[in-house]
C-alpha positions, 0 to 999 in steps of 0.5 A: 748587367753587372753593376757599374763600378768606376774609379778615378786613381789621381797620383798625390805627385802635385798639384790638383790638375784641372785634368783630373777633375775633367776624367772624375767628371765623367766617373762620376756622371758615368756612376750616377747614370748607372746608378752604380759606384764611384770610388776614389783610389789615390796611386801614391806607389812613387815614393820619391814625389808622393806627400801626404800634403798633396792628398789632402789638396787633392782630395780639397779641390775635388770637393770644391768642384762639387765631386763626390765617390761613394767609396775612398781613403776618405769614406771608406769602402768594402775594398779597402785600403785605397792608398796602394802604398798600403797594399804592398803585400797585395801586388808582390804577392801576385807578381811573385805567383806570375814568375812561379807561374811562368808569365813575369821573371827577374830582370838583373840589368844595371841603369848603365845597360838600360841606358845603352839598350835605349842608345841601341834601339833609338839607333836602329829606328824600334820603339822597345828600348829593352831587349829582353836580355834577361827574360829567358836566365835559367834558376842557376844563373837566377840564383846565382845572381840573387847570391852576389846581391844583385838588385832586380826587377820583376818585368811582364813577359809579354808575347814575342808574336800576334796582335792585342786587340780589344774594343774602346768604347769610344775610339772603336776596334783597336789593334798593337802588334806584341812587338811594339809593347815592352816587358813591362817592370811591374815590381821594382827592385824596392819591392814598390808596384809600377802604376801597371800592376797597382792599377790592374790588380786594384781595379781587378780586387774593386771590381771596377767595370769599365775604367773610363781613363785619358787618351794618353793611357791608350798605349799602356791599355794592351799591357794592361791586357796582357796582365789581366790574360796572365792573372786570369781575371776578365779585363774592363772595358775601357774608355779612352777620353779626349785630351783637353788641349792647350791654344798650342794643339798639345795636352794641356801642361801647366807649363803654359797653361793655368792648370790648378783647380784652386787656380780657377777657384782663387780666380773667381770661377764658380765650380758649377760653370768650370764643370759645365765647360769641363764636360763641353771638352769631352761631349756634346749634349743633345741639341747642342747646347753648352750649358746644363746642371749636373744633374741634366747631363748625368740624366741624359748621358751616353757614351757614344757621343763623347767625342775622339779628338782632343777638345781645346780648353778655351778661357774665353770660353770658360769666361763665356759660361761663368757669365751666364751660370752668374747670370741665371744661378744666382739671385742678384740678393745672393750675389754679394754674399757669393763674392764674399766668399770667395775672397771678401771675407774677414780672414783674407782682410785680415791676413791683407791689412797689415801689408797696406796699414803704413801705405795708405794716405786715404782709404780710397789708395786701397782699390789702387792699392790692391786690386791685383789680388783680385784680378784675373788678367792684369793691364801689361804692355811688352814695353811696361814690362821690359826691365832697364838692360835686358831683351824682352827675350831675355826677360822670358828667360829670367821668368821662366828661370824664376819658375824652375827655382820655385818649383825646385825650392818646394815654396811659392810663399814669400820666403821662397819667392826672395831665395828664387830672386836672388838664386836667378839673379845670380845665375843671369848675372843681373842686379838684383834690385835694379832688374829682378825686384821691378820685374818681380813687380810689374809680372805679379802684381802690374805695378812698380811698387806696392804692398810688400812684395814677398808678403803680397805673394804669400798672399796672392798664393802660388796657383795665380802666381804661377799664371802670371809668370806665364801670361808674362811670358807669353806677352813678352813672345813666348819661349821657342822649343830650342831656347827652352832646351838651352835654358835647360842646360845652363839653368843646370849648371845655374850659369845663365851669362850667356844667354843674356846678350848683351853681358850683363853687369851687377 
């Protein structure tokens, strides 16, 4: 058997997701069990969303989890560079070779044409939207369009008949009719590759033997196998891990759940407890053991014990496991050291003291004034969080709009929260002072008054702030899919006044 080589390939387009840690963890376990290599690769070909600071936070978060890789952008290795944005010429070379050999083609479809194709396919009940109208252009037609300056993408020529058959090492034999697979874009009009081309080329050149990834990529596997065949390359073995699911049974999403790795770090969870918990999501140890070390699962690992169906991300289970890890792995005389390193340290308190210096009468006031910085769940009730003049239903919409405004402004610090609060107040036509500010205080601190809110939120941090908004929304009954769609439409126009009944006045 060849040396096992596996990889994790996150996109630096947002906060480090717990799902990334979940897949990275199983890749590392697999590599260590077989004494192979684990590679970190950054898939930053999305030029509109990828950012260097997100790459930094991904690496920071995965290291906090205790994950270690043998090759990557930060440690180097024999198959670099490990950032896809630095490998563009490689992908272009392979894409144009495929065109020359007849396995890919230049597609000149405009955005308007693609929209029309999708609409037609939807009316006909077809899964594939692109109708392949540019698949068989003559050399003269292609030359004429290029001479006219028409932009194009390069698409893969997927077989029109037959089936793609492959053996997933977890799911078993998978069969997909080629008729259900579209002619996937390989190279975009800006010369950057899509995920599919870059993924396959990099896995081949980096000698990846096993691709361990989430279940959501199962539908892409036929495209990848087709591409491997077109490139005359041997595909790796595939293992598609069960999805992490929220309480609603859907894929774990930051829109409803705490998903940032930093949320768990900042809430006081042990990294070893979070990693133990994540292995329970996709794997069962012999004897149904639930508490074990990373070294133990590496030693006992058998991919046949990986589950098939999705696993519920149960925070109560994580809390139980974290408590067990604290009791079993941290001696009493070391517990305070761990708590200090978490948040009771000089750096944090130097930032906190200016917020309360003029607000305490005695030192004993400190606990009551600042407890919200150190607890995970605020003790709120629907009655406490309902603001005069706003129904609980309307309040959920306002809180959701706050999340969207903060995301769009890409600033979850105090000045960003202040800007967003005014934007939301204007959008809903409600008072900033009498409605928005009391709502923010209650939702984020559990208090009607306290330290300066905007300064406090900068210190509280983005991840906990987001989750507290989500917790408040859930406490008030949540938002139905229908209401969410209606809110989105009105939010895009920045006019949500009609969603609040009776009409509010500023």
